N, C-alpha and C positions, 0 to 999 in steps of 0.2 A: 620744568617752574623757572628758570633763570631767561629760558625763552621765551617762556610767556610774559612774562615782567620786561624785558625788552619792546616785546612785541606793540604794551600798551603804551610803553613809556617814551617811548624814540619818537621821534618827528618824524615827519615823511622822507625828508632829506636824509636823517642819519639811518631809517630802517632804509633804504638803498643804497647807503654806503657799506652797510654789514650785514647785507640780505643774507650773504651767505652764510655767515656764522649765526645770524638767529633762525635759522633754518633747518641748522645742522642740530643744532641747539632742542628746536624743536623736534625734530626726528629722534631725538634719543630719548624723549622722554613718550614716544608716539604712542606705547604699548600701554600708557596710563591715560590716553585723551580720550572724555566722554565722547558720545557720540555729535553732540551738538558741537564740540569742538574739532571733530573731525573734516567737516568742511571749512574749514578755517586752514585747516593742515594743508589740506589738498590746493586748498586756491593758492600757497604759501609757496609750495614745491612748483608749484604752476609756473607762477612769478618768477620763481628762481632757476627751474629749467630753461626759461625763457632769455634770463638774462644772460647764462650760462654759454646758448645757444647761438648769442650774439656776439660774444666772445669766442665763439668756435672752441668751444670746449662742451663737443658733443657728446662723448662718454658718459660726461659729467652731467649734462642735461637729459640723457636718458636715464640717470639712476634718480633726479628728480620727480621725472614723470614717474615712471613707475610707483615712486612713494605715493606720488598724490592718488594715484591709482588706487591703489592699495589704500589709503588712507579711509577712500570714498566707501571702500569694497565692495560686495556684490551687486548692491541694489542702487551703484553708482549716477546711474541714468534718472534713475527715479530721486536721490536723494540731491544731485545739483546738475542737471544734465549738461549744461551749457560747461561747467566744470570739466567733467566728464568726457566731454567733445574733444575741448582743445585739448588735454592731456593726452588724448590716443591720438589726435590728429597732428602735434607737434612732437608725441614720442615718437610716432610712425617714421617722421622726420630725423629722426635722431637717429633712430634704427638702421634706418635706409642712408645717410653719410658715415654710420660706424660700419656697414658693411652687417649688420645683424638684421637680415632676411626671414627668417624664421621668425621673431618677433616682430618684425616690419609686419608680415601678412596677417598675423594673428589681430595687430589693430586695426586694421585697412578691413579687415573682414568683421571687425566685430564695428565698427562702424555702417558699413556698408549694408550690416542685417539689420539696422534699426529703421524705424519707418519714422525715416525726419525728412525733414525739406530737401533737394536733390542738389538745392545749392550749398546746403549745410555740409557734403558731402564730399564736394569740390575739395578741397584741401588732401584729402585722402586717397580719392581719385586720380589727381595732378602726380602722385608719390608713387600710387599703380604702374600708371603707363609709363611717367618718367623711369622708374625701374624696372618693369621689362625692357624698355628700347636699349637702356643702357645693359643689360646683359647676353640680349643681341635676340630675345624673343619678341620678333619685328612681330609676325601675327598675333600674338596674343597682345601685341601694344595698342597693333593699330582696333582691334577687335575693343578692349575695353575704351579707345577714345571715343569711338564709335558710338557703343553703348549711350558713353555718357552725355553726350550732345543729344541722343534721343532722347533721351530721361529730360535732360533740361528743355524738349521741344524745338529742338533746332533741326534744322534742314542735316542730316548725313547720308550720304549716298549709299547705298546696301554693296559688301565686300565684295563683287565679281567684276570681268573686265568688262571695260567700258564701249561700246559701239562708237564709231566714227560719230556716228548722227548725234551723239548723246553728247557727246564731249564739244560738236560745232554749236548744237543748239544750245547750252548751257555760257558758250563765245559768245554766242547774239544777245541771250538772254546778258549777261554784264555788260557787254559793250554797249544794248540797251539804257541801262544803267547807269553808266558814265555818261552819256551822250559826249558833249564834246567837250569834256574836262581834260584840261593838258595834266600830266605827272607834277607840275605846280601846283596847280589848282590841288590834287586831291594830297597833295603834302600841307597844305595848308586848309586840309580839312578841320572842323573841332574834333579833340581827341573825344576815344570814345567813353562814355559816362555809364554804361548803362551791364551792371553786373554780369547778367547772364550772360550776353555778348560777349565780354570781358573772358568769361570763363570759355565760352563755346569757342574763340580764338586761340586759346591756350591749346588747346585740344586740337586743333586744326595746323598749330603750328608742330605739335608732335608729328601727326601725321604727315605732315608735309616731307619730315627728314625719317620716315621709315616707310610709307607707302609705297614707295617704290622698289622696294624690295621685296614686296609682298606681291603686289599685282599694280603693273608700270602705268597701266591705262587709268586708272583711277585718279592719278597725278593730277591733271588737266581738274578734274570734277574739286579736288580737294583746294586748289589753286583758288578758283572760280566759288569758293565758297562767301 
């Protein structure tokens, strides 16, 4: 009751300053919250979780994200799809940072199993690729990164030894695209502003760091992407 009153009466600035206290009070009364108020409760926990993450308090953030998912319930994707997606994505990152890999994988799998736009799966896909890389599962990390790029509709070489012919062919292709551009010309090109290609580039950065351990001959192909 007190939390609801504060939520309604505090100014945006005051609410931001007292966010953790207000959300804590709201969570204490969560068992008495009506169905129509559960979305608001979930959103407030999402907001608190993001703020906690920004302060590097990932253990605390993890609790907020979990409480938010519980507030939405089993029909969370139907009730408030965007909030559920954000709670899972941010929650997976908090679990990754704190080493709670079982919970992280559950949240990642939940998002990846949904019939949603591939770009909306980027955050959890990024976490999946990064986590597999960090624990030394380079083969699985490469597979996940290549698969995500294919889902985006971006070029992704097959994971197999690359012949010298293929490497030379790709080198010539890139050389033609660059024409007579100098290193300075390339450095002064406009920043990439295509979200899809930015996601693909991020995956290629992961691939470049681990593909050599899996299939060394593929490294030039990743660099030429």
